[in-house]
A tleap script that builds the chain and sets N, CA, C and O, in Angstrom:
source leaprc.protein.ff14SB
mol = sequence {
  NMET ALA LYS ARG PRO GLY GLY MET ARG GLY
  VAL ASN PRO ARG ALA MET ASN GLN MET MET
  LYS GLN MET GLY ILE ASP THR LYS GLU ILE
  GLU ASN VAL GLU GLN VAL ILE ILE ARG THR
  PRO ASP THR ASP ILE ILE PHE ASP ASP ALA
  SER VAL THR LYS VAL ALA ALA PRO GLY MET
  LEU THR TYR GLN ILE VAL GLY ASN PRO ARG
  GLU VAL PRO ARG GLU THR PRO ILE PRO ASP
  GLU ASP VAL THR LEU VAL ALA GLU GLN THR
  GLY LYS THR PRO ASP GLU ALA MET ALA ALA
  LEU LYS GLU THR GLY GLY ASP LEU ALA GLU
  ALA ILE MET LYS LEU GLY CSER
}
set mol.1.N position { 0.783 -1.237 0.028 }
set mol.1.CA position { -0.032 -0.135 -0.022 }
set mol.1.C position { 0.880 1.214 -0.016 }
set mol.1.O position { 1.784 1.334 0.811 }
set mol.2.N position { 0.608 2.185 -0.945 }
set mol.2.CA position { 1.452 3.306 -1.221 }
set mol.2.C position { 0.947 4.374 -0.012 }
set mol.2.O position { -0.244 4.547 0.248 }
set mol.3.N position { 2.036 5.050 0.669 }
set mol.3.CA position { 1.904 6.052 1.646 }
set mol.3.C position { 1.425 7.327 1.005 }
set mol.3.O position { 1.811 7.533 -0.145 }
set mol.4.N position { 0.756 8.082 1.496 }
set mol.4.CA position { 0.446 9.401 1.157 }
set mol.4.C position { 1.276 10.428 1.641 }
set mol.4.O position { 1.559 10.303 2.832 }
set mol.5.N position { 1.793 11.497 1.014 }
set mol.5.CA position { 2.786 12.393 1.528 }
set mol.5.C position { 2.066 13.311 2.681 }
set mol.5.O position { 0.862 13.521 2.826 }
set mol.6.N position { 3.122 13.772 3.423 }
set mol.6.CA position { 2.565 14.374 4.605 }
set mol.6.C position { 2.061 13.915 5.813 }
set mol.6.O position { 1.548 14.615 6.686 }
set mol.7.N position { 2.242 12.605 5.835 }
set mol.7.CA position { 1.748 11.752 6.951 }
set mol.7.C position { 0.278 11.698 7.182 }
set mol.7.O position { -0.160 11.447 8.305 }
set mol.8.N position { -0.508 11.925 6.153 }
set mol.8.CA position { -1.946 12.051 6.150 }
set mol.8.C position { -2.551 10.435 5.476 }
set mol.8.O position { -3.405 10.295 4.600 }
set mol.9.N position { -1.797 9.357 6.208 }
set mol.9.CA position { -2.169 8.064 5.749 }
set mol.9.C position { -3.693 7.695 6.007 }
set mol.9.O position { -4.221 7.715 7.119 }
set mol.10.N position { -4.352 7.338 4.759 }
set mol.10.CA position { -5.942 6.795 5.216 }
set mol.10.C position { -6.615 8.097 4.920 }
set mol.10.O position { -7.823 7.875 4.830 }
set mol.11.N position { -6.360 9.293 4.740 }
set mol.11.CA position { -7.121 10.272 4.512 }
set mol.11.C position { -7.476 10.404 3.013 }
set mol.11.O position { -6.562 10.440 2.190 }
set mol.12.N position { -8.744 10.477 2.634 }
set mol.12.CA position { -9.058 10.689 1.194 }
set mol.12.C position { -8.889 12.084 0.907 }
set mol.12.O position { -9.404 12.920 1.649 }
set mol.13.N position { -8.222 12.413 -0.092 }
set mol.13.CA position { -7.764 13.819 -0.472 }
set mol.13.C position { -9.011 14.625 -0.761 }
set mol.13.O position { -9.091 15.798 -0.397 }
set mol.14.N position { -10.157 13.905 -1.525 }
set mol.14.CA position { -11.335 14.648 -1.737 }
set mol.14.C position { -12.155 14.952 -0.611 }
set mol.14.O position { -12.736 16.037 -0.556 }
set mol.15.N position { -12.272 13.998 0.402 }
set mol.15.CA position { -12.724 14.267 1.662 }
set mol.15.C position { -12.159 15.296 2.526 }
set mol.15.O position { -12.850 16.027 3.236 }
set mol.16.N position { -10.644 15.345 2.435 }
set mol.16.CA position { -10.048 16.475 3.168 }
set mol.16.C position { -10.436 17.861 2.533 }
set mol.16.O position { -10.717 18.811 3.264 }
set mol.17.N position { -10.448 17.965 1.135 }
set mol.17.CA position { -10.853 19.207 0.611 }
set mol.17.C position { -12.299 19.551 0.698 }
set mol.17.O position { -12.645 20.725 0.566 }
set mol.18.N position { -13.179 18.592 0.915 }
set mol.18.CA position { -14.650 18.960 1.310 }
set mol.18.C position { -14.558 19.493 2.860 }
set mol.18.O position { -15.148 20.515 3.211 }
set mol.19.N position { -13.809 18.749 3.698 }
set mol.19.CA position { -13.865 19.341 5.209 }
set mol.19.C position { -13.030 20.715 5.263 }
set mol.19.O position { -13.249 21.390 6.268 }
set mol.20.N position { -12.178 21.193 4.411 }
set mol.20.CA position { -11.546 22.240 4.563 }
set mol.20.C position { -12.584 23.354 3.815 }
set mol.20.O position { -12.702 24.476 4.307 }
set mol.21.N position { -13.185 23.043 2.829 }
set mol.21.CA position { -14.385 24.015 2.294 }
set mol.21.C position { -15.338 24.238 3.298 }
set mol.21.O position { -15.753 25.386 3.452 }
set mol.22.N position { -15.818 23.182 4.118 }
set mol.22.CA position { -16.824 23.324 5.140 }
set mol.22.C position { -16.235 24.461 6.351 }
set mol.22.O position { -17.013 25.259 6.875 }
set mol.23.N position { -14.992 24.418 6.652 }
set mol.23.CA position { -14.362 25.220 7.462 }
set mol.23.C position { -14.055 26.657 6.894 }
set mol.23.O position { -13.531 27.514 7.606 }
set mol.24.N position { -14.440 26.909 5.449 }
set mol.24.CA position { -14.068 28.181 4.951 }
set mol.24.C position { -12.794 28.449 4.597 }
set mol.24.O position { -12.329 29.585 4.507 }
set mol.25.N position { -12.012 27.091 4.320 }
set mol.25.CA position { -10.697 27.050 3.692 }
set mol.25.C position { -10.856 26.849 2.263 }
set mol.25.O position { -11.682 26.041 1.841 }
set mol.26.N position { -10.073 27.574 1.447 }
set mol.26.CA position { -10.198 27.420 -0.062 }
set mol.26.C position { -8.637 27.374 -0.480 }
set mol.26.O position { -7.823 28.264 -0.235 }
set mol.27.N position { -8.364 26.081 -1.203 }
set mol.27.CA position { -7.072 26.174 -1.864 }
set mol.27.C position { -7.195 26.234 -3.283 }
set mol.27.O position { -8.165 25.859 -3.942 }
set mol.28.N position { -5.953 26.822 -3.771 }
set mol.28.CA position { -5.906 26.989 -5.473 }
set mol.28.C position { -4.561 26.858 -5.735 }
set mol.28.O position { -3.681 27.477 -5.137 }
set mol.29.N position { -4.373 25.987 -6.703 }
set mol.29.CA position { -3.023 25.700 -7.223 }
set mol.29.C position { -2.745 26.878 -8.234 }
set mol.29.O position { -3.505 27.141 -9.166 }
set mol.30.N position { -1.479 27.620 -7.935 }
set mol.30.CA position { -1.234 28.692 -9.004 }
set mol.30.C position { -0.490 27.887 -10.092 }
set mol.30.O position { 0.452 27.124 -9.876 }
set mol.31.N position { -1.110 28.198 -11.438 }
set mol.31.CA position { -0.485 27.639 -12.555 }
set mol.31.C position { 0.782 28.180 -12.861 }
set mol.31.O position { 1.133 29.260 -12.387 }
set mol.32.N position { 1.581 27.436 -13.706 }
set mol.32.CA position { 2.960 27.973 -14.548 }
set mol.32.C position { 3.766 28.965 -13.683 }
set mol.32.O position { 4.204 30.006 -14.174 }
set mol.33.N position { 3.950 28.643 -12.434 }
set mol.33.CA position { 4.925 29.136 -11.655 }
set mol.33.C position { 6.296 28.909 -12.278 }
set mol.33.O position { 6.664 27.744 -12.431 }
set mol.34.N position { 7.182 30.034 -12.698 }
set mol.34.CA position { 8.501 29.757 -13.130 }
set mol.34.C position { 9.478 29.866 -12.005 }
set mol.34.O position { 10.448 29.109 -12.046 }
set mol.35.N position { 9.356 30.728 -10.970 }
set mol.35.CA position { 10.372 30.759 -9.958 }
set mol.35.C position { 9.793 31.716 -8.693 }
set mol.35.O position { 9.021 32.669 -8.792 }
set mol.36.N position { 10.364 31.201 -7.563 }
set mol.36.CA position { 9.854 31.846 -6.465 }
set mol.36.C position { 11.122 32.287 -5.512 }
set mol.36.O position { 11.938 31.469 -5.089 }
set mol.37.N position { 11.164 33.565 -5.261 }
set mol.37.CA position { 12.425 34.058 -4.536 }
set mol.37.C position { 12.046 34.559 -3.216 }
set mol.37.O position { 11.116 35.365 -3.182 }
set mol.38.N position { 12.648 34.194 -2.058 }
set mol.38.CA position { 12.491 34.679 -0.872 }
set mol.38.C position { 13.784 35.541 -0.533 }
set mol.38.O position { 14.858 34.952 -0.411 }
set mol.39.N position { 13.706 36.936 -0.376 }
set mol.39.CA position { 14.842 37.695 -0.144 }
set mol.39.C position { 14.992 37.901 1.390 }
set mol.39.O position { 14.010 38.229 2.055 }
set mol.40.N position { 16.236 37.709 1.969 }
set mol.40.CA position { 16.428 38.143 3.291 }
set mol.40.C position { 17.512 39.062 3.115 }
set mol.40.O position { 17.966 39.103 1.972 }
set mol.41.N position { 18.122 39.931 4.112 }
set mol.41.CA position { 19.146 40.737 4.006 }
set mol.41.C position { 20.540 40.212 3.547 }
set mol.41.O position { 21.298 41.037 3.036 }
set mol.42.N position { 20.919 39.031 3.668 }
set mol.42.CA position { 21.972 38.209 3.431 }
set mol.42.C position { 21.767 37.379 2.211 }
set mol.42.O position { 22.582 37.455 1.292 }
set mol.43.N position { 20.740 36.597 2.142 }
set mol.43.CA position { 20.512 35.576 1.257 }
set mol.43.C position { 19.236 35.651 0.423 }
set mol.43.O position { 18.250 36.219 0.891 }
set mol.44.N position { 19.211 35.090 -0.817 }
set mol.44.CA position { 18.159 34.891 -1.597 }
set mol.44.C position { 17.962 33.326 -1.662 }
set mol.44.O position { 18.880 32.552 -1.933 }
set mol.45.N position { 16.702 32.954 -1.392 }
set mol.45.CA position { 16.277 31.645 -1.246 }
set mol.45.C position { 15.299 31.471 -2.692 }
set mol.45.O position { 14.216 32.002 -2.938 }
set mol.46.N position { 16.065 30.581 -3.481 }
set mol.46.CA position { 15.243 30.433 -4.956 }
set mol.46.C position { 14.666 29.216 -5.171 }
set mol.46.O position { 15.335 28.202 -4.967 }
set mol.47.N position { 13.561 29.146 -5.541 }
set mol.47.CA position { 12.685 27.835 -5.930 }
set mol.47.C position { 12.610 28.014 -7.393 }
set mol.47.O position { 11.990 28.989 -7.817 }
set mol.48.N position { 13.213 27.119 -8.287 }
set mol.48.CA position { 12.919 27.090 -9.539 }
set mol.48.C position { 11.837 26.087 -9.937 }
set mol.48.O position { 11.912 24.963 -9.440 }
set mol.49.N position { 10.908 26.350 -10.720 }
set mol.49.CA position { 9.837 25.309 -10.865 }
set mol.49.C position { 9.025 24.995 -9.846 }
set mol.49.O position { 8.567 23.858 -9.739 }
set mol.50.N position { 8.762 25.937 -9.008 }
set mol.50.CA position { 7.866 25.449 -7.672 }
set mol.50.C position { 6.669 25.234 -7.974 }
set mol.50.O position { 6.159 25.748 -8.970 }
set mol.51.N position { 5.976 24.381 -7.103 }
set mol.51.CA position { 4.630 24.306 -6.954 }
set mol.51.C position { 4.044 25.197 -5.894 }
set mol.51.O position { 4.492 25.125 -4.750 }
set mol.52.N position { 3.061 26.041 -6.196 }
set mol.52.CA position { 2.737 27.228 -5.256 }
set mol.52.C position { 1.194 26.790 -5.054 }
set mol.52.O position { 0.486 26.523 -6.025 }
set mol.53.N position { 0.724 26.735 -3.723 }
set mol.53.CA position { -0.739 26.543 -3.575 }
set mol.53.C position { -1.119 27.808 -2.627 }
set mol.53.O position { -0.406 28.033 -1.649 }
set mol.54.N position { -2.151 28.569 -2.889 }
set mol.54.CA position { -2.857 29.706 -2.409 }
set mol.54.C position { -3.573 29.133 -1.277 }
set mol.54.O position { -4.164 28.116 -1.640 }
set mol.55.N position { -3.734 29.380 -0.133 }
set mol.55.CA position { -4.631 28.889 0.996 }
set mol.55.C position { -5.460 30.030 1.531 }
set mol.55.O position { -4.850 30.870 2.194 }
set mol.56.N position { -6.509 30.162 1.382 }
set mol.56.CA position { -7.423 31.300 1.900 }
set mol.56.C position { -8.459 30.791 2.966 }
set mol.56.O position { -9.434 30.093 2.687 }
set mol.57.N position { -8.164 31.178 4.069 }
set mol.57.CA position { -9.023 30.941 5.410 }
set mol.57.C position { -9.479 32.246 5.934 }
set mol.57.O position { -8.851 33.299 5.822 }
set mol.58.N position { -10.643 32.088 6.525 }
set mol.58.CA position { -11.130 33.460 7.187 }
set mol.58.C position { -10.180 34.287 7.875 }
set mol.58.O position { -9.599 33.914 8.894 }
set mol.59.N position { -9.978 35.655 7.210 }
set mol.59.CA position { -8.960 36.243 7.884 }
set mol.59.C position { -7.582 35.972 7.554 }
set mol.59.O position { -6.718 36.648 8.112 }
set mol.60.N position { -7.253 35.076 6.726 }
set mol.60.CA position { -5.763 34.750 6.706 }
set mol.60.C position { -5.727 34.234 5.129 }
set mol.60.O position { -6.495 33.423 4.612 }
set mol.61.N position { -4.609 34.938 4.508 }
set mol.61.CA position { -4.028 34.243 3.134 }
set mol.61.C position { -2.723 33.761 3.341 }
set mol.61.O position { -1.871 34.538 3.773 }
set mol.62.N position { -2.401 32.392 3.052 }
set mol.62.CA position { -1.007 32.212 2.969 }
set mol.62.C position { -0.747 31.318 1.622 }
set mol.62.O position { -1.635 30.828 0.925 }
set mol.63.N position { 0.652 31.213 1.408 }
set mol.63.CA position { 0.851 30.449 0.311 }
set mol.63.C position { 2.052 29.374 0.712 }
set mol.63.O position { 3.009 29.677 1.425 }
set mol.64.N position { 1.830 28.058 0.125 }
set mol.64.CA position { 2.618 27.088 0.383 }
set mol.64.C position { 3.399 26.747 -0.945 }
set mol.64.O position { 2.913 26.613 -2.068 }
set mol.65.N position { 4.675 26.641 -0.576 }
set mol.65.CA position { 5.667 26.522 -1.625 }
set mol.65.C position { 6.384 24.973 -1.474 }
set mol.65.O position { 6.864 24.573 -0.413 }
set mol.66.N position { 6.364 24.277 -2.587 }
set mol.66.CA position { 6.834 23.245 -2.703 }
set mol.66.C position { 7.865 23.006 -3.621 }
set mol.66.O position { 7.531 23.294 -4.771 }
set mol.67.N position { 9.203 22.503 -3.480 }
set mol.67.CA position { 10.283 22.610 -4.449 }
set mol.67.C position { 11.688 22.317 -3.807 }
set mol.67.O position { 11.734 22.023 -2.613 }
set mol.68.N position { 12.782 22.383 -4.524 }
set mol.68.CA position { 14.015 22.295 -4.086 }
set mol.68.C position { 14.639 23.687 -4.160 }
set mol.68.O position { 14.896 24.179 -5.259 }
set mol.69.N position { 14.890 24.337 -3.016 }
set mol.69.CA position { 15.449 25.561 -2.881 }
set mol.69.C position { 16.697 25.601 -3.043 }
set mol.69.O position { 17.324 24.559 -2.853 }
set mol.70.N position { 17.349 26.721 -3.408 }
set mol.70.CA position { 18.885 26.832 -3.483 }
set mol.70.C position { 19.051 28.331 -2.929 }
set mol.70.O position { 18.359 29.289 -3.275 }
set mol.71.N position { 20.112 28.346 -1.996 }
set mol.71.CA position { 20.382 29.520 -1.368 }
set mol.71.C position { 21.586 30.269 -2.093 }
set mol.71.O position { 22.581 29.623 -2.422 }
set mol.72.N position { 21.499 31.517 -2.318 }
set mol.72.CA position { 22.423 32.427 -3.171 }
set mol.72.C position { 22.670 33.497 -2.207 }
set mol.72.O position { 21.741 34.093 -1.662 }
set mol.73.N position { 24.036 33.784 -1.959 }
set mol.73.CA position { 24.320 34.937 -1.132 }
set mol.73.C position { 23.844 36.217 -1.766 }
set mol.73.O position { 23.800 36.199 -2.997 }
set mol.74.N position { 23.466 37.368 -1.133 }
set mol.74.CA position { 23.267 38.520 -1.838 }
set mol.74.C position { 24.401 39.487 -1.740 }
set mol.74.O position { 25.064 39.711 -0.728 }
set mol.75.N position { 24.553 40.079 -3.020 }
set mol.75.CA position { 25.672 40.886 -3.135 }
set mol.75.C position { 25.041 42.366 -2.796 }
set mol.75.O position { 23.881 42.615 -3.124 }
set mol.76.N position { 25.821 43.292 -2.153 }
set mol.76.CA position { 25.647 44.636 -1.930 }
set mol.76.C position { 25.919 45.318 -3.290 }
set mol.76.O position { 27.045 45.234 -3.781 }
set mol.77.N position { 24.807 46.075 -3.992 }
set mol.77.CA position { 25.144 46.701 -5.224 }
set mol.77.C position { 26.331 47.931 -4.805 }
set mol.77.O position { 26.311 48.534 -3.733 }
set mol.78.N position { 27.145 48.104 -5.675 }
set mol.78.CA position { 28.147 49.203 -5.581 }
set mol.78.C position { 28.077 50.210 -6.484 }
set mol.78.O position { 28.426 49.882 -7.618 }
set mol.79.N position { 27.712 51.406 -6.327 }
set mol.79.CA position { 27.565 52.395 -7.283 }
set mol.79.C position { 28.748 52.964 -7.937 }
set mol.79.O position { 29.718 53.331 -7.274 }
set mol.80.N position { 28.694 53.060 -9.357 }
set mol.80.CA position { 29.917 53.596 -10.037 }
set mol.80.C position { 30.586 54.741 -9.432 }
set mol.80.O position { 31.812 54.843 -9.419 }
set mol.81.N position { 29.726 55.679 -8.887 }
set mol.81.CA position { 30.432 56.801 -8.398 }
set mol.81.C position { 31.311 56.369 -7.117 }
set mol.81.O position { 32.382 56.945 -6.926 }
set mol.82.N position { 30.860 55.336 -6.217 }
set mol.82.CA position { 31.597 54.977 -5.151 }
set mol.82.C position { 32.950 54.437 -5.587 }
set mol.82.O position { 33.922 54.643 -4.861 }
set mol.83.N position { 33.085 53.727 -6.783 }
set mol.83.CA position { 34.175 52.983 -7.264 }
set mol.83.C position { 35.109 54.100 -7.790 }
set mol.83.O position { 36.330 54.049 -7.645 }
set mol.84.N position { 34.527 55.007 -8.345 }
set mol.84.CA position { 35.358 56.376 -8.975 }
set mol.84.C position { 36.053 57.014 -7.807 }
set mol.84.O position { 37.240 57.337 -7.857 }
set mol.85.N position { 35.258 57.197 -6.710 }
set mol.85.CA position { 35.633 58.172 -5.558 }
set mol.85.C position { 37.002 57.256 -5.074 }
set mol.85.O position { 38.116 57.758 -5.224 }
set mol.86.N position { 36.860 55.933 -4.506 }
set mol.86.CA position { 37.829 55.248 -4.031 }
set mol.86.C position { 39.081 55.107 -4.918 }
set mol.86.O position { 40.226 55.111 -4.467 }
set mol.87.N position { 38.789 54.995 -6.101 }
set mol.87.CA position { 39.977 54.888 -7.075 }
set mol.87.C position { 40.511 56.215 -7.135 }
set mol.87.O position { 41.737 56.180 -7.029 }
set mol.88.N position { 40.089 57.279 -7.256 }
set mol.88.CA position { 40.729 58.728 -7.072 }
set mol.88.C position { 41.314 59.013 -5.985 }
set mol.88.O position { 42.433 59.525 -5.987 }
set mol.89.N position { 40.641 58.723 -4.860 }
set mol.89.CA position { 41.307 58.931 -3.436 }
set mol.89.C position { 42.364 57.950 -3.211 }
set mol.89.O position { 43.027 58.133 -2.190 }
set mol.90.N position { 42.630 57.068 -3.856 }
set mol.90.CA position { 43.613 55.998 -3.319 }
set mol.90.C position { 44.729 55.884 -4.354 }
set mol.90.O position { 45.861 55.524 -4.032 }
set mol.91.N position { 44.373 56.211 -5.660 }
set mol.91.CA position { 45.220 56.147 -6.756 }
set mol.91.C position { 45.329 54.630 -7.361 }
set mol.91.O position { 46.158 54.220 -8.173 }
set mol.92.N position { 44.349 53.973 -6.788 }
set mol.92.CA position { 44.218 52.439 -7.411 }
set mol.92.C position { 43.223 52.437 -8.666 }
set mol.92.O position { 42.472 53.368 -8.956 }
set mol.93.N position { 43.337 51.355 -9.284 }
set mol.93.CA position { 42.503 51.054 -10.498 }
set mol.93.C position { 41.036 50.941 -10.041 }
set mol.93.O position { 40.795 50.818 -8.841 }
set mol.94.N position { 40.100 50.976 -10.908 }
set mol.94.CA position { 38.504 50.862 -10.708 }
set mol.94.C position { 38.344 49.310 -10.260 }
set mol.94.O position { 37.545 49.000 -9.376 }
set mol.95.N position { 39.097 48.425 -10.877 }
set mol.95.CA position { 38.981 47.047 -10.371 }
set mol.95.C position { 39.421 46.995 -9.127 }
set mol.95.O position { 38.694 46.374 -8.351 }
set mol.96.N position { 40.530 47.524 -8.637 }
set mol.96.CA position { 41.009 47.392 -7.068 }
set mol.96.C position { 40.051 48.081 -6.311 }
set mol.96.O position { 39.687 47.567 -5.253 }
set mol.97.N position { 39.540 49.237 -6.694 }
set mol.97.CA position { 38.393 49.894 -5.662 }
set mol.97.C position { 37.140 49.279 -5.740 }
set mol.97.O position { 36.369 49.501 -4.806 }
set mol.98.N position { 36.749 48.515 -6.702 }
set mol.98.CA position { 35.619 47.685 -6.424 }
set mol.98.C position { 35.674 46.565 -5.655 }
set mol.98.O position { 34.733 46.235 -4.934 }
set mol.99.N position { 37.028 45.741 -5.769 }
set mol.99.CA position { 37.215 44.668 -4.769 }
set mol.99.C position { 37.296 45.115 -3.483 }
set mol.99.O position { 36.928 44.386 -2.562 }
set mol.100.N position { 37.771 46.326 -3.267 }
set mol.100.CA position { 37.894 46.648 -1.773 }
set mol.100.C position { 36.530 47.076 -1.214 }
set mol.100.O position { 36.231 46.832 -0.045 }
set mol.101.N position { 35.662 47.749 -2.104 }
set mol.101.CA position { 34.329 48.168 -1.626 }
set mol.101.C position { 33.434 46.743 -1.461 }
set mol.101.O position { 32.598 46.626 -0.565 }
set mol.102.N position { 33.698 45.747 -2.376 }
set mol.102.CA position { 32.800 44.554 -2.111 }
set mol.102.C position { 33.369 43.834 -0.776 }
set mol.102.O position { 32.570 43.313 0.002 }
set mol.103.N position { 34.641 43.815 -0.543 }
set mol.103.CA position { 35.244 43.198 0.586 }
set mol.103.C position { 34.759 43.837 1.976 }
set mol.103.O position { 34.700 43.181 3.016 }
set mol.104.N position { 34.404 45.252 1.871 }
set mol.104.CA position { 34.096 46.043 3.140 }
set mol.104.C position { 32.583 46.340 3.159 }
set mol.104.O position { 32.071 47.192 3.886 }
set mol.105.N position { 31.902 45.534 2.270 }
set mol.105.CA position { 30.435 45.902 2.227 }
set mol.105.C position { 29.904 47.097 1.726 }
set mol.105.O position { 28.758 47.443 2.011 }
set mol.106.N position { 30.791 47.890 0.858 }
set mol.106.CA position { 30.368 49.071 0.264 }
set mol.106.C position { 30.619 50.373 1.128 }
set mol.106.O position { 30.109 51.453 0.832 }
set mol.107.N position { 31.518 50.167 2.317 }
set mol.107.CA position { 31.799 51.038 3.320 }
set mol.107.C position { 33.043 51.792 2.497 }
set mol.107.O position { 34.124 51.238 2.298 }
set mol.108.N position { 32.729 53.102 2.063 }
set mol.108.CA position { 33.674 54.027 1.308 }
set mol.108.C position { 34.962 54.085 2.394 }
set mol.108.O position { 36.051 53.616 2.064 }
set mol.109.N position { 34.771 54.633 3.577 }
set mol.109.CA position { 35.743 55.118 4.349 }
set mol.109.C position { 36.731 53.778 4.477 }
set mol.109.O position { 37.934 53.861 4.226 }
set mol.110.N position { 36.152 52.650 4.859 }
set mol.110.CA position { 37.004 51.617 5.173 }
set mol.110.C position { 37.691 50.982 3.797 }
set mol.110.O position { 38.745 50.351 3.863 }
set mol.111.N position { 37.037 51.195 2.629 }
set mol.111.CA position { 37.568 50.696 1.403 }
set mol.111.C position { 38.875 51.717 1.251 }
set mol.111.O position { 39.945 51.250 0.862 }
set mol.112.N position { 38.750 53.065 1.558 }
set mol.112.CA position { 39.881 53.867 1.095 }
set mol.112.C position { 41.192 53.629 2.081 }
set mol.112.O position { 42.378 53.715 1.759 }
set mol.113.N position { 40.614 53.293 3.415 }
set mol.113.CA position { 41.797 53.001 4.348 }
set mol.113.C position { 42.467 51.635 4.077 }
set mol.113.O position { 43.642 51.408 4.366 }
set mol.114.N position { 41.656 50.766 3.516 }
set mol.114.CA position { 42.200 49.463 3.283 }
set mol.114.C position { 43.207 49.544 2.000 }
set mol.114.O position { 44.259 48.914 1.893 }
set mol.115.N position { 42.731 50.333 1.179 }
set mol.115.CA position { 43.707 50.614 -0.057 }
set mol.115.C position { 44.966 51.412 0.255 }
set mol.115.O position { 46.080 51.247 -0.241 }
set mol.116.N position { 44.640 52.189 1.044 }
set mol.116.CA position { 45.828 53.317 1.372 }
set mol.116.C position { 46.752 52.646 2.195 }
set mol.116.O position { 47.837 53.219 2.292 }
set mol.117.N position { 46.630 51.637 2.785 }
set mol.117.CA position { 47.909 51.016 3.587 }
set mol.117.C position { 48.626 49.936 2.993 }
set mol.117.O position { 49.595 49.445 3.572 }
savepdb mol mol.pdb
quit
């Protein structure tokens, strides 16, 4: 006998949907989802080809995401003006200035001090 996912052995999915409807809970599969991204200050959690279900209950709306996530560290965008300023102040190349700014999380003063020593 095959086991049903989610530990719901012996529960008929149709009966479960009927019970949920009686409680005012409505579920709807969102079609053709290409990607879901959850952004945190340090990381993007990316679900490619995720299965997403919208669950509406009285006073609450939630989304259920099923898939294989991958975590990607977020990079701080470095404005071109900051790169130019650091390069001019230190006499270094724009590539060296960019590397120092990335290493210091975009902190101008710290990048200048780092390249000046």
